[in-house]
C-alpha positions as CSV (number, residue, x, y, z in Angstrom):
1,M,-2.3,-28.2,47.8
2,A,1.1,-28.4,46.1
3,K,2.9,-25.2,45.0
4,L,5.8,-24.6,42.7
5,T,9.1,-23.5,44.2
6,D,10.1,-19.9,43.6
7,N,12.7,-21.1,41.1
8,E,10.2,-23.3,39.2
9,L,7.6,-20.5,39.1
10,S,10.2,-18.0,37.9
11,Q,11.4,-20.4,35.2
12,V,7.9,-21.1,33.9
13,Q,7.0,-17.4,34.0
14,D,10.2,-16.5,32.1
15,L,9.6,-19.1,29.4
16,N,6.0,-18.0,29.0
17,T,7.1,-14.4,28.7
18,E,9.7,-15.4,26.1
19,F,7.2,-17.5,24.2
20,T,4.7,-14.6,24.2
21,K,7.3,-12.1,23.0
22,N,8.3,-14.4,20.2
23,K,4.7,-14.9,19.1
24,A,4.4,-11.1,19.0
25,A,7.6,-10.8,17.0
26,I,6.2,-13.3,14.4
27,G,3.1,-11.1,14.1
28,E,5.2,-8.0,13.6
29,L,7.3,-9.8,10.9
30,E,4.1,-10.8,9.1
31,L,2.9,-7.2,9.1
32,Q,6.3,-6.0,7.8
33,K,6.2,-8.7,5.1
34,Q,2.7,-7.6,4.0
35,I,4.0,-4.0,3.8
36,V,6.9,-5.1,1.6
37,F,4.6,-7.1,-0.7
38,E,2.4,-4.0,-1.1
39,R,5.5,-1.8,-1.8
40,I,6.7,-4.3,-4.4
41,D,3.3,-4.2,-6.1
42,T,3.5,-0.4,-6.2
43,I,7.0,-0.5,-7.6
44,K,5.9,-3.0,-10.3
45,S,3.0,-0.7,-11.3
46,E,5.3,2.3,-11.4
47,F,7.9,0.4,-13.4
48,S,5.2,-0.7,-15.9
49,K,4.1,2.9,-16.4
50,V,7.6,4.1,-17.0
51,E,8.3,1.2,-19.3
52,K,5.3,1.9,-21.4
53,K,6.3,5.6,-21.7
54,L,9.8,4.7,-22.7
55,M,8.5,2.1,-25.2
56,K,6.4,4.8,-26.8
57,K,9.3,7.2,-27.0
58,Y,12.1,4.8,-28.1
59,G,10.1,2.0,-29.7
60,E,8.8,-1.3,-28.6
61,D,11.9,-3.2,-29.7
62,S,14.2,-1.0,-27.6
63,V,16.5,-2.4,-24.9
64,V,17.8,-0.1,-22.1
65,N,21.1,-0.7,-20.5
66,L,20.3,0.1,-16.8
67,Q,23.9,0.8,-16.1
68,T,24.6,3.4,-18.8
69,G,21.1,4.4,-20.0
70,E,22.1,3.5,-23.5
71,V,19.1,2.5,-25.7
72,T,19.6,-0.1,-28.4
73,K,17.3,-2.1,-30.6
74,K,16.6,-5.8,-30.0
75,E,18.5,-8.0,-32.5
């Protein structure tokens, strides 16, 4: 029966280990991506609530300067 040399076996084992680690890293990135998407959905929902509240207070034709906080009317 043929057998790999120690160098060949070590090389194949190292590559397999690296491959497995990278597959796991991709899985971790996908989980992080899903968490970010969920957070974005939450932020959009919160933004919408605040936007509705401000529209009620300042009028639906209001424009807010996000740098200064100045509220003007659409022209």
